[in-house]
VEXLOZA-443186 format. One record per atom (N, C-alpha, C, CB): x, y, z. Coordinates in steps of 0.2 Angstrom, whole numbers, plus 5000, padded with zeros to 4 digits. Glycine has a CB too. Layout:
! VEXLOZA-443186
XYZ...
***
This chain:
! VEXLOZA-443186
498249475218498049535214497749515206498649585213497749445206497549415199496749415201497849335197496349405206495649385210495549455210495649355218495849505212495549595213495349595206496149665216495649585200495649615195495449575191496049635193494949525194494649465189494149485185494349415193494149465179493449505175493549565171492849535180494349605173494449675168494549665161495049715170494849615161495049585152494249595148495249475152493849555153493249555149492749605146492949525151492849665153492449725153492849775148492249765161493549775148493849795143493649795136494249765144493649755134493449735127492749745126493749675126492249755130491549775131491649845131491249745137492049885135492049955136492449985129492449965142492749965125493049975119492649965115493549945119492149945115491449915108491149975110490849825110490949985118490250045119490750115119489750035129491450125119491550175117491650205109492050185120491950155107491950155098491050175097492150075093490550145100489850175097489750225100489350135099489950245105489750315109489850365102490350345116490750355101491050405097490750425091491650385096490550355087490250345081489450385081490150275080489050375086488550415087488550485088488250395092488950505091489150575091489450605086489550585096489750575081490050585075489450595070490450545075488950545070488450545065488550475061488650605061489150425063489350375058489350295061490250405055489750265058489750185062490450185066489750125056490450125069491050105074491650095068490750025080491550075062492150065057492350125055491950015051492050165055492150235055492650265058491650275056492450265065492850285070493650245071492350285075493750175069494150135068494550165061493650075066494250195055494650225051494850285054494350225045494650325059494650385060495350375065493950415063495350335069496050335073496650295070495950295080496450235066497050235062497350305056496850165057496950335054497150415051497450455056496550455047497250455061497550495065498250495067497150485069498250415069498850385071499350395066498750325072499150405059499450405054499750475053499250385050499350515053499550585052499950615059498850625052499850585063500350605070501050575069499950555079501150505064501650485064501950505059501650435066501650545054501850585047502250655053500950615041501850685055502050735058502650735063501550765062502550685067503150665072503850635066502850585079503850615060504450605056504450665053504350545051504350705052504350785049504850815054503550825050504550795061504850855067505550805067504450865076505450735066506250705068506750725064506450615068506450715058506850735050507150815051506250745043506850855055506950915056507550915060506550955058507450905067507750885074508450855070507350825079508450805068509150765065509450795062509150715060509350815055509650865051509850945053509150875047509550965059509951035063510451015066509351075069510350975069510850945075511550905072510450885080511450875064511950855062512250905058511850795058511950965055512051035052512551045057511451085052512451055062512851085068513451045072512251095074513550985070514050935070513950925078514750965067514250865081514350855086514650905093514750805084514050915098514250955102514950925108513750955105515250995108515850985110515750945118516051055110516250915121516150865126516150935132516850805127516350995132516251045138515451095138517051095137515151065133514451085134514051045137514151095128513751065141513251025145512551005143513051065151512450925143511750915138511250895143511850855132511350935150510850935155510250975152511050965162510351025148509751085146509351025143510051165141509751005138509350985133508850915134509850975129509050885140508750835142508250845147509250805143508150915150507650935154507150945149507850995159507350985143506750985139506550915137506851025134506850875134506550805131506050775137507350745128506350765144505950745149505350775149506350755155505350845150504750885151504250865143504850975153504350865139504150855132503750775134504850845125504150735136504050655138503350665142504750625143503350715147502950715151502250755149503350735156502250795145501750835140501550785136502250905135501850755134501650705126501250645130502550655120501450625136501150575138500350595142501550535143500450655145499850675147499350695145500050715150499350745139498750765135498350715133498950805130498550675128498150625127497650585130498450605125497850575136497550545141497150585146498050515145497250665146496750715149496350725145497050765151496450715137495850725132495450675133495950725123495650615132494950545133494750545139495250475132495150545144494750565152494150605152495250605157494250665149493850715149493150705144494250775148493050665140492750655134492550585133493150675130492450555138492350475137491550475140492950425141491150435138490550435141490450425148490350395139489850465150489750485157489450425160489150545157489050375157488950305159488550275154488650295165488450215154488250165149488050105152488850155143487550075149487150005150487849955153486549965141488249965151489049925154489049935159489749945151489049975162489450005170488649985173489750115170488149985171487649995176487449895176486850065174487749855170487749795172488449765176487549765165488949805175489549795179489549805187490049855176489049855189488749865196488549795198488049925197488149765195487649705198488049615196486749715193488749635193489149575193489549565198489549565189489649495198490249485205490849495202490349405208490949575200491549605199491749655203491449625192492349655206492649705211492649765207493349675214492649825213492749905210493249905208492749965215493849875208494549895205494549865199495149865209494149815197494349755189493649805187494149635189493149825190492649865184492949955182491749885189493449975187493850035185494350025179494150065190494649975181495149955176494849935168495549895180494249895168494049875163493749935158493449835165493449985161493150035159493650075157492750065164494150105160494650145157495150125153494950165161495350065152495850025151496050035143495649945154495250035139495550065131495650115131495050065127495550165135495650235134496350255135495050295139496550215141497150225144497650205136497250165153497650145134498050105130498050155124497750035129497350185122497450225115497750295118496750225110497750305123498150375123498750355123498050425129498950305126499750285127500150275120499750225132499550255115499950245109500150305104499550215105499550355106499650435103500450455107498850505107500250455112500950475117501650445113500750415126501750405111502250365109502450385103502050305109501850385100502050435093502150505091501650415089501750535096501950605097502750625101501250635103502950575106503650585108504050555106503750575113504050535099504550485096505050535093504350435091504850605091505550645089505950665095505350705086505750655102506050665108506650625108505750655114506450535105507050505106507450515099506850425108507250535093507550555088508250605090507050575085508150655097508550685098509050665101508250735100508850625107509150595112509850535108508450545117509350505103509950455100510350495095509650385095510250575093510650595090511050655094510250615085510950655101511450685105511950625106511050715111511950565108512150525110512350465102511650515114512750495098512550465092513350425094512450515084513750435097514350395098514350355103514850435098513850365109513750325114513050285116514050375118512950215112512450175112512250155118512650125109512650145123512350135128511950185133512850125131512250245133511950295136511350315133512250345136511150305126510750335122510150295124510850345114510350235125509850165128509650195133510250095129510050215139509950205145509450275145510650205150509450345140508950395142508350385138509150465142508450335133507650325130507350275135507550285122507750235137507250195143507050225150507650125145507450285150507250335158506650375154508050405161506750405147506050445145505450395145506150485137505450335142504950305141504650275147505150245136504950265153504550255159504550325162504750195164504550385160504350445163503650465159504950495160503650435152503150445149502450385151503350455141502750335154502250285156501850305163502450215156502350335168502250365172501650415173502750385172501850465168501250525166500650485162501550585161500650425158500050395157499650375160500050345155500050345166499650325172499350365176500050305177499650425179499550465184499050515181500250505185499050535176498450595174497750565174498550625166497650495171496950465170496750465179496850365165497250435183497150425190496950505193497750395194497450555192497250615197496650665193497850655199496450635186495850665184495250635187495750655178495350565189494750525192494550565199494950445194495050565203495150575211494750665211496050575213495150695206494750755207494050765203495150795206493950735199493250745196492850715202493150705187493050665205492650625212492450675216493150565217492750715217492950775223492450835221493950805224492450845216492050905211491250875213492350905201491250795210490550775210490250765217490550715207490550765222490550755228490450825232491050725231490650885229490350945231489850965227490750985232489350935224488750945220488850965215488250975222489550965210489451015206489150975199490251055206488851015194488750985188489250955186488451025185489150895180489550845177489850895175489350795172489650935169490250965165490751005169490051005160490451035173490851085178491451035182490251125185491050975185491850945187492250925183491850895191491950895176492550865172492850935169492350815166492550985169493051045166493551065172492551115163493251075179493651085184494251035187493251105189494150965184494750925186495050935179494650845188494750925174495350955167495851005170494851005159495551065171496051115172496451125179495851185172496051065183496651075188497351025186496251045195497150965185497650935182498150955175497350885181497850985173498251035166498651085171497551085160498351125175498751175180499251135182498451215187499251075186499751035188500351035184499350985188500050985178500650975175500851045171500650905170500751085170501151145168501551175174500651205164501251175179501751185183502351155186501451195188502051085185502851035186503351035180502650955186502951045173503551045168503651105165503350995162503251155165503451215161503951245162503051255161504351255169505051295171505651235166505151285183505451185163506051135162506051155154505951045166505351165151505251175143505751245142504251195139505851285147506051345143506851325145505751425146507151335139508051325139508451375141508351305131508151375149508651425153509251395155508351455158509851405157510451365159510251365167511251395157510451325171510251305178510751265181509551275179511051275187511451225189511151155191511951245195511451095191511051035192510951035200511450965189510451025202510151015208510550965212509450995207510650965218511050915223510550865224511450935230510050865225509550815227508950825220509350845236508950765215508450805211507750775211508650795204507550815216506850795218506250795213506550835225506350845208505850815202506050765198505450865198505550735195505650665192505950695185505050615192505850755182506150765177506950785177505650815174507150825182507750835185508150765185507650875192507850725188507950665190508250625182507350625194507750615178508050575171508450625167507250545164508550715167509050725165509850695168508950795166509550725175510350705177510650635176510350725185510150565177510350505174510550485170510150465174510150535163510450515156511150555155509850525150511450605159511950645158512450645164511750705156512350615169512950615174513350555173512750625181514050565175514550495175514750475181515050505172514450515186514550485194514050445196514550545200514250395198513850325201513350345205514250265205513750385210513250405216512650455215513650435222512950495209512350545208511750505201512750625205512050455198511450415195511050365200511750375191511450335206511250305210510650345214511850275213510750405215510350455217509550465214510650515215509650475208509350495203508850435202509750515197509050375200508650325201508250295207508950295199508650305212508150305220507650355218508550325228507650405217506950465215506750445212506850525212506950425204506450405201505950345202506750395195506250285206505850235209505350255214506350185212505650315219505050345224504650375221505150385229504550405214504150435210503650385209504350455204503850325204503350275202503050245208503650235198503250235215502850215221502250255221503150225228502450325219502050385221501550365216502350455220501650365209501050365203500750275205501550365194500950225208500750175209500050185216501450135210500250225220499850245226499350285223500150275231499450325218498950365215498450325211499150415211498650275208498250235204497850195208498650195199498050155214497750125219497250145223498150115222497450225224496950255227496350275222497150315231496250285216495850295210495550235211496250295202495750175210495550115211495050095216495950085211495450115222495050105229494450145230495550125236494450205228493850255227493550265218494150335230493250245216493050255211492650325210492650195211492650345205492350425204491750415204492450465198491350465208490750465209490250505203490750485217489950485198489550525194489050585196489150485191489350645194488950695195488350695189489350775195487650715193487050725187486950765185486550715189486950825189486650895186486950915181486750955190486850955177487050995170487251065172486451005165486751105173486951175174486951205182486351215171487151265182487251295189486651345189488051335191486351355194485851415195486051485195485451405200486551485192486951565192486251625190487651575185486051665193485651725190485051695190485951765183484851655193484351625193483551685196484451565199483151715194482751765196482951835194482751755204483351825190483651905187483151925183484451915182482851995184482452015178482652015173482252075179482252015168482252025161482152085158481951985158482552125154482352195152481752185148482952235148481452235148480752245144481152245137480152325146480552225132480552245125480752175123481152305122480552165116480452065114481252065111479652025107481652105109482252085108482752085113482452125103482652135116483152145122482852075128483052235125482452055128482252005133482451935129481452005135482351925122482751875119483451865120482551875114483651915119484551915120484651895128485052005119484251915132484451905140484351835140483951945146483751805137483651745139484251675135482951735137484451705131485151665128485751685132485351695121485851735133486451755138486451725145486451845139485851715146485851695155485951605152484851725162485551585146485851505147486551485145485351455142486951545142487751535141487951535147488051585136487851585150488251595158488151555161488051655163487451495162487451455166487651375164486851455168488151375157488451325153489051305157488651365146489351245159489951245160490451265157490051205161490551275152490851305148491051365148490651305145490751395153490851475153491151485160490151535152491351425164491851415169492451435167491851355172492651395162493151405159493551455155493151355158493151475150493051535145492951595148492551535140492351595153492451665155492751675163491651695155492551635168492851645175493751635172492551575181493851565171494351555169494951605165494251505166494651655162495151685158495251755162494751685150494751765165494851815171495351795177494151835174495351735178495951715183496651725181495951645184496551685173497351695171497551765169497451665165497151815168497451885169497651905174496951935168497251905179497551915184498251875188497051915188498151825186498951775185499551805180498751695180499251815175499851855170500051925172499551875161499651965178499852035180500352045187499052065181500351965190500751955196501651975192500751855200501852005198502451995197502851935195502752025203502851885198503051825196502951805188502651785200502451825185502251815179502751855175501551835177502851915177503251955172503951935173503152025172504151905178504851865178504851825171505051815186504451795171504451745166503951765160504251655170504251835158503851875153504151835145504151955154504451795144504751765138504251685137505651745139503951675144503451615144502751645143503551565151502651695148501851725150501751785145501751755160502151805140501951865136501351845131502651885132501651785127501251765121500451745124501751705117500351735131499651715135499251775135499651685143499451825136499151895137498651915133499551945136498651865126498051865120497451815123498351835111497451775127497151715128496451745132497851645132496651785137495951825141495751875137496151855150496051905133495551935130495251945122495651985131495151855120495051845116494551775117495751835113494751735122494551665122493851675125495051605128493651725128492751715130492351715125492551775134492751755120492051735113491951675113492051765105492151635112492151565109491451535112492851525112491351565116490651545119490051555116490451585125490351595109489551565103489551515100489351615095490051485102489951405096489351385101490751335096489251385106488751335110488051375109488951325120487851425106487351475108486851435105487551545104486951405097486451365093486151305095486851355086486551285099486551205103485951205108487251185106486051265112485651265118484951265116485751325122484651305110483951295108483851255101483651365109484251215099484051185094483751135094484551165090483151115093482951045093482151075099483650975096482051135101481551145106480951205101481951185113480651165097480051195094479751245099479551145092479751225104479151275109479651345108478951245121480051355108480351415109480351465104481051405110480551415097480351455091479651465089480551425086479151425090478451435089478151495095477951345091478451485100478251525106478351585106478451505110478851615102479051685102478851715096479851685104478651675092478551695084479151725080477851745083479651695081480151735078480351685073480751765085480751695067480951645063481751645063480651665057481951585060482651565063483151625062482851505058483151665056483751725057483651765062483951765051483151775064483151825070483251785077482351865071482851735078483351695085484251685084482951585086484351675079485151665077485551735077485251635070485151795076485651865077485451865085485351955072484851855088484751865095485451805099483951835096485551755096485951705099486651735098485951645096486751765092487551795092487651855095487851805085487151895097487051965101487351935110486051985101486951875111486851865118487751835119486151795119487951795112488551765113489151825115488751735107489151885113489351945109489551975116488851995103488751985119488852015128489251965132488052015132489151905132489351875138489951845137488851815142490351855131491051855130491451925133491251835124490951975130491352045132491552065138490952105130490952035143491052055149491652015154490352045152491851965152492651945155493151975151492751875155493051975143493451995140493752085143493251985134493252115144493352185145493652195152492752215145493552145157493752145163494452125163493352105166494652065157495252055158495752115156495451995156495552155151495852195148495952245152495552205143495552255158495552305163496052285168494752325166496052225169496752205173497252225170496852135175497352195163498052185161498352275159498052125153497752305158498052385157498252415160497652425156497752385168497852435174498652425176497152415182498852355177499452345178500052355173499352285180499852375169500352385163500452335160501052405164500252275160500552205156500452215149500152125157499852265147499852265139499852325138499352235135499852365132499652435131498952435126500252475127498752505127497952515124497952475117497752585123498652495114498152485104498352395105498852545093498652355109498852295108498052255111499552265113497852295117497152275119496652275115496952295124496652325112495952355107496052315102495952435104496652295098496852245092496452165096497752235090496752145101496452085101495752075105497052055103495552125107494952135108494352135101494952185111494752155096494452145089494452065087494852185084495152045089494951965086494451925089495451925086494451955096493851905100493251915096493751925109492951985093492551985089492551945082492552045089493151945080493151895075493051815076493651915071493251805083493151725085492351725087493851695092492051765090491451765091491051755085491251825095491051775081490951765074490951695072491451805069491351675072491751615069491551555071492451615070491351575079491151525084490451505083491251555092490051575083489351565081489051525072489151645082489651535068489651505062489851435062490051525059490251435066490551345068489851305071491351335076489551355076489051305080488451315075488751345088488251345072487751335067487851265062487751395063488551275057488651235054488751155056488951255051489051145062489051095066488851095073489351085066488151105075487851105081488151075085487251095080488051095091488451075098487851055102488951145102487850975104487350945107487650915116487250885102487050935120487250935127487250845129486750985133487150815125486950745125487650725125486550705120488050735121488850685120489350755123489050665109489950695126490250745128490850745122490550735136490850715117491150735112490950795107491150695109490450825110490150875104490550945105489250895104490750955110491151005112491751015108491450985119492050945108492650945104492450955096493050865105492150925095491950925087491750995086491250865085491151035089491151095087491551145087490651105089491951135093492651175093492951185088492951165097493251115086493751095080493351145074493751005077492651125072492651175067492551225069492151175063492351285072492351335075493151365074492151325081493751335077494151355078494551355071494351335083494351325066494551285059494451355056494151215055493851365056493351425051493751495053492351445055493851515062494351555062494951565061494451575067495451505061496151525057496051535050496551465058495551495047495551505040495351585038494951455037495051605042494851685041495251725043494351695044495851715048496251755052496851765049496251745058497051705048497851695048498151695043498151625050497951695035498151705029498151795030497751675023497751835032497651895031498251925036496951915033498351885042498651915046499451915043498451885054499551855041500251845038500351895032500151765036500051895028499951975023500252035027498951995021499852035032499852115035500552115040499052145040500852065040501352035046502052095043501651935046502252135048502852175045502752245041503152115040502152255039501952295036501552355041501552265029501552425037501352475043500752465046501352535041500752515052500252485057499452495054500352535065499352525049498452525047498352465046498152565042498752415042498852365038498452305043499752365036498752295050498452255053497752255054498652245059497452325055496652335057496452325051496452405061496652345044496352335038496152245037496852355033496752225039496652135039496052105043497452085043496052135049495652115054494952145052495852135060494852195051494252215048493952165041494252295047494452135036494252105031493952045034494852095026494452015039494251935042493551935045494751915048493452015049492852015051492252005046492752075054492252045042491752065036491751985031492252125031492351955032492151885028491851845031492551845026491951845038491551785043490851835044492151755052490651885043489951905045489551885038489851995047489851885033489551875026489451785027490051905019489851765029489851695030489251665036490551685032489251685041488851705046488051705043489151775049487851755040487251795035487151725033487451865030487551705028487351665022487051605026487951645017487451575031487151525035486451525039487651505039486351575042485551595046485151625043485651645051485351645035484651675032484151635032484751705024484151565030483651525029482951535034483851465029482451545031481951545035481551485036481651585033481851465042481451395043481551385051481751315037481051335053481051335061481651285063480251305065482051325068482751305070482851215074482951355075482251175071482351125077482351065072481551125084482551015076482450945071481650915068482750885075481550855069480950835066480450845072480950755063479950845070479250865076478850805075478650945075478950765078478550695080477750695079478750665087
***
């Protein structure tokens, strides 16, 4: 094994340097700024975890010790699911946003280093970083376990160990599954961003399908054979029967072997890099007559061909269909909050419109238009592209009675506000196709603007007579429109430096 992984440590250190520099370049800073940002993020996560832990400990202490006849298994199911989600999400985010390729990868390919060592060396830094964030974010679950077993230190230690093992398994399984799905998508000749997006969606869907039912505090009898690792951890931490504890332990060992096989498979077949960036959707589609209409159509076609449209547009429609099924209605407590997503999310495509032609002087000069007019065309294109899947999703949800007309109309109005906020965020923090981190940065700015414009007024309107919510929404839209006009009114060629 040592021979197979020879050189992985050296590559890991070099990969960490490359990752820091890539992130710094994407953010327009220096590697030491990235180091400081990681430390600050960990401190903030630790502070949030401490706040949640204090709340949990205070609530359970005030409630007093649970009577012996009250089953603890439902609590342990929730904590086990939380450990899986907490261990998976940071890994999935880092796997989806890492650099596509680098000189380090090209160099390692010609060095006498095995494929397994190359994969481990390139992935190990982000896996360890994701694990650090997972441990910090999952620490409140440990507080809950210790509080539940305050008078049974041995059982508390056993439960903590089982949850920690589950977190580690998730931290190993998620990047491996992502690599395998990405490689399959790349072999199917999907563009890189489509392949990464599809891999992230597939892995996330599998994660939610496996852990979602256990996050709902619904009473259910203990399974005779706990095939799920979450159920096995819950039973192992609560049962007093040696036979059941032995069975749960054996199942956890079996799952550990499955994860080990998944990791070995990812090492044996490294992901194949997808090179294409866009689809050729609607190639040859006729453009409308008229200068303005043609300009809007060109920007709309560019947005539709972006890989992000796969998730925001097509993904939203698929989600609407899924929410309209009888199975989703049976879990209404869990699925009803999601009905807003397909009516609002497609409008977020507006954050990418500015970056599509930012830096293309030929476009600006060729059409003879100034920046404010082109910005207006981009906004109109984003509104059209976002409205098509949003309206289609509304038709599905209304036709099946999943939502009523008033709620659908209000959520579509929120989508219009999101379109303005996303467009404003894209102008203030331009998105770049050259960096996988750019989507994260631009979307963070766009959603921060959206939250600042929407949430305070909606909180004020909450609980008041019905027209108040519409008035608050209209005020938010007006505020965002004013900000958008202020940010785009400068008359300048909207490119960078022209050499």
